[in-house]
C-alpha positions as CSV (number, residue, x, y, z in Angstrom):
1,M,158.3,74.9,175.7
2,D,158.0,78.7,176.5
3,L,154.3,78.5,177.2
4,R,153.9,82.5,177.2
5,K,155.7,82.6,173.5
6,F,153.3,80.1,172.6
7,A,150.8,81.7,173.8
8,A,151.6,85.2,172.0
9,R,151.7,82.6,168.9
10,C,147.9,81.4,169.4
11,A,146.9,84.6,170.0
12,A,148.2,86.5,166.7
13,Q,147.2,83.8,164.7
14,L,143.4,84.1,166.0
15,N,143.3,87.7,165.5
16,V,144.8,87.0,161.6
17,Q,141.9,84.8,161.1
18,L,139.1,86.8,163.2
19,S,140.3,90.4,161.1
20,A,139.7,87.9,158.0
21,K,135.9,86.5,158.8
22,L,135.2,89.9,159.9
23,T,136.4,91.7,156.6
24,A,134.8,89.2,154.5
25,I,131.4,90.1,156.4
26,A,131.9,93.7,156.2
27,A,132.5,92.9,152.5
28,V,129.0,90.8,151.9
29,T,127.4,93.5,154.3
30,L,128.5,96.5,151.9
31,I,127.4,94.8,148.7
32,T,123.8,93.4,149.8
33,V,123.5,97.1,151.2
34,S,124.2,98.9,147.8
35,A,122.1,96.1,146.0
36,A,119.3,97.1,147.9
37,A,120.2,101.1,147.6
38,Q,120.0,100.0,143.6
39,T,116.6,98.4,143.6
40,T,115.2,101.4,145.9
41,Q,116.5,104.0,143.4
42,S,115.0,102.0,140.6
43,G,111.9,101.8,142.4
44,P,109.3,99.3,142.0
45,V,108.3,96.7,139.4
46,R,105.3,98.3,137.7
47,H,102.4,96.1,136.1
48,E,100.1,96.8,133.8
49,T,97.0,97.6,135.4
50,N,93.8,96.4,133.6
51,A,92.4,99.7,132.9
52,S,95.8,100.8,131.5
53,R,95.4,97.4,129.3
54,Q,92.0,98.1,128.1
55,A,93.0,102.0,127.4
56,R,96.3,100.7,125.2
57,I,93.8,97.6,123.3
58,Q,90.9,101.3,122.8
59,R,94.4,103.5,121.0
60,T,95.4,100.0,118.9
61,I,91.4,100.0,117.6
62,H,91.5,103.0,117.0
63,D,94.7,103.1,115.3
64,T,93.9,100.2,113.4
65,Y,90.7,101.5,112.0
66,S,90.9,105.1,111.4
67,H,92.3,105.3,108.0
68,R,91.1,106.3,105.1
69,W,92.4,103.6,102.7
70,E,92.1,100.2,102.2
71,I,93.9,98.7,99.0
72,F,93.0,94.2,99.0
73,G,94.8,91.9,96.9
74,G,94.2,88.3,96.1
75,G,92.8,85.4,94.5
76,G,90.8,82.2,95.0
77,Y,88.2,79.8,93.6
78,Q,84.9,79.8,91.9
79,R,82.1,77.8,90.6
80,F,80.4,78.9,87.2
81,R,77.8,77.7,84.6
82,S,79.1,78.8,81.5
83,G,75.9,77.6,79.7
84,Q,72.4,77.3,80.0
85,N,72.2,73.7,80.0
86,T,76.0,73.2,80.6
87,Q,77.4,71.6,83.6
88,K,79.4,73.9,86.1
89,N,83.0,74.4,86.0
90,N,86.1,75.5,88.4
91,E,87.0,78.4,87.9
92,I,90.5,80.3,89.5
93,T,89.9,84.1,90.4
94,W,92.0,87.0,91.1
95,E,90.4,90.7,92.5
96,F,91.5,93.4,93.4
97,E,89.8,96.1,96.0
98,T,90.2,100.1,97.0
99,H,88.5,101.5,99.7
100,Y,87.4,105.2,100.8
101,F,86.3,105.1,104.0
102,L,84.3,107.9,105.4
103,N,83.9,106.8,108.6
104,P,85.5,103.5,110.7
105,K,82.7,102.2,109.4
106,L,81.1,103.2,106.1
107,S,83.7,102.7,102.8
108,I,83.0,103.4,99.1
109,V,84.2,100.3,97.4
110,G,86.0,99.7,93.8
111,D,86.1,96.5,92.7
112,A,88.3,94.6,89.7
113,R,88.2,90.8,89.5
114,G,88.7,87.9,86.5
115,M,87.9,84.5,86.6
116,F,89.5,81.9,84.3
117,G,88.3,78.0,83.9
118,N,87.3,75.4,81.3
119,G,83.9,75.3,80.3
120,K,81.9,72.2,79.6
121,P,80.5,72.3,76.4
122,L,77.2,70.2,75.5
123,R,78.0,66.5,75.4
124,N,76.7,66.6,71.5
125,E,78.8,65.5,68.2
126,F,80.9,68.7,68.4
127,I,82.7,67.8,72.0
128,A,84.9,66.0,70.2
129,Y,86.7,69.0,68.3
130,N,87.1,70.8,71.7
131,P,86.1,69.1,75.3
132,N,87.4,71.6,77.2
133,P,87.7,74.9,75.9
134,Q,89.0,78.0,78.6
135,I,86.5,80.6,79.0
136,N,87.0,84.0,80.5
137,E,84.5,86.4,83.1
138,Y,86.0,89.5,84.5
139,T,83.7,91.8,87.0
140,F,83.8,95.5,87.5
141,T,82.2,97.0,89.8
142,G,81.2,99.5,92.9
143,G,79.4,99.8,95.8
144,A,79.4,100.6,99.4
145,S,81.0,98.2,102.7
146,Y,80.0,98.2,106.2
147,R,82.0,96.5,108.9
148,L,79.9,94.9,111.1
149,Y,82.3,94.1,113.6
150,S,85.6,95.9,114.2
151,R,88.1,94.1,117.1
152,L,91.6,94.0,118.0
153,H,92.0,91.3,116.5
154,Y,89.5,90.5,113.8
155,A,87.1,92.4,112.3
156,L,83.9,91.3,110.1
157,S,82.6,93.8,106.7
158,A,79.7,93.6,104.1
159,Q,79.8,94.9,101.3
160,A,76.9,95.2,98.5
161,L,78.2,96.0,94.4
162,G,76.9,96.2,91.4
163,G,78.4,96.8,87.6
164,V,79.4,95.2,84.7
165,G,80.3,91.6,83.7
166,I,82.3,91.0,80.6
167,G,82.0,87.4,79.2
168,N,84.6,85.8,77.0
169,F,83.3,81.7,75.7
170,S,84.7,81.5,72.2
171,G,88.0,82.6,72.3
172,A,89.0,79.0,72.7
173,S,86.4,77.2,71.0
174,K,88.0,76.4,68.0
175,G,85.2,77.6,65.5
176,L,82.8,76.3,67.5
177,N,79.4,78.4,67.5
178,Y,77.6,79.0,70.5
179,A,74.7,76.9,69.3
180,Q,77.2,73.2,69.1
181,T,79.1,74.4,72.9
182,G,75.9,75.5,74.3
183,F,77.6,78.3,75.9
184,W,76.9,82.1,76.8
185,Q,77.4,84.9,74.2
186,D,80.8,86.8,74.4
187,A,79.0,90.3,76.3
188,A,79.1,92.9,78.2
189,R,76.0,92.2,80.6
190,P,75.1,93.9,84.3
191,A,76.7,92.0,87.6
192,F,76.4,92.6,90.7
193,I,78.2,91.5,94.0
194,I,78.3,90.5,97.5
195,N,80.6,89.8,99.5
196,L,82.1,89.0,103.2
197,A,85.3,89.7,104.4
198,G,86.4,88.6,107.5
199,D,89.8,90.3,108.2
200,I,92.7,89.0,110.9
201,N,94.5,91.9,112.2
202,V,98.3,91.8,111.6
203,F,99.7,95.1,112.2
204,P,97.2,98.0,112.7
205,N,98.0,98.7,108.3
206,L,98.0,95.2,107.5
207,A,95.4,91.9,107.3
208,F,95.0,88.6,106.2
209,R,91.5,88.8,104.2
210,V,89.3,85.5,103.8
211,L,86.1,87.0,101.2
212,P,83.1,84.4,101.1
213,T,81.3,85.9,97.5
214,Y,78.3,85.8,95.6
215,V,78.2,86.8,91.9
216,G,75.8,87.4,89.8
217,T,75.8,87.9,86.6
218,T,73.7,88.1,83.3
219,F,74.9,86.6,80.0
220,T,72.9,85.1,77.4
221,S,72.9,82.2,74.3
222,P,70.6,81.8,71.5
223,S,69.3,79.3,73.8
224,G,67.8,81.8,76.5
225,G,68.9,84.0,78.9
226,S,69.1,83.3,82.7
227,L,71.0,84.8,86.0
228,Q,73.9,83.0,86.8
229,N,74.7,82.1,90.6
230,S,78.6,81.7,91.5
231,L,79.9,81.1,94.7
232,G,83.7,81.5,95.5
233,I,86.0,82.3,98.1
234,N,88.9,85.0,97.9
235,F,91.8,85.1,100.0
236,G,94.4,87.8,100.3
237,V,96.2,91.1,101.7
238,V,95.2,94.1,103.2
239,Y,97.0,97.6,103.5
240,R,95.3,99.9,105.3
241,F,96.8,103.5,104.4
242,G,96.2,107.7,105.0
243,R,93.9,108.7,108.0
244,Q,90.3,109.7,108.4
245,R,90.2,113.7,109.6
């Protein structure tokens, strides 16, 4: 064996392996440096500070409660007494409200609603002819609303309204009169309403409203008149639009 040729071949192979390793190291270094340069150019990652977060929340609150108009539509449930000596009955309700805001807290309100149920007539000899006649009431009222709390995700308002209540208690009585059913007389009478409105904001211009309500009506009958105190709750959607100046 020629030792000089063998040594020459070993040196050539060593040079090839060393060149390949140096090339790989150079490529890795270049990729690392390039990535670092791109990170430096893009700048450091910014985290929201507490001050900027609070500023963003205040902007959203202002955007939510600076609308000029609110429209509410929904329905729910109410308990009502259909006569001086009758039992209370359950009623299904619908409600529509329009708010015109004078400022972020105070608004003028127009309210319309309807209540539908089956009255419970007097238990007498006539009850067999019509044991559960349908009765309807409608109220059309106006007043004011004051926003007690206005937060990012929710708001709470109180409303006081007054107007007229219209009762239809004989339409489904099948010829029976008020003395026989014990119901109030059909009439348009004064009515007033107190609401507590709780809003859950979905977007600045859209919210879900829960509305516990008290409805006072003053229907009368041949056996006497009284104040009807009715409690209920309505659910629905609020849409806000327009801007206060």
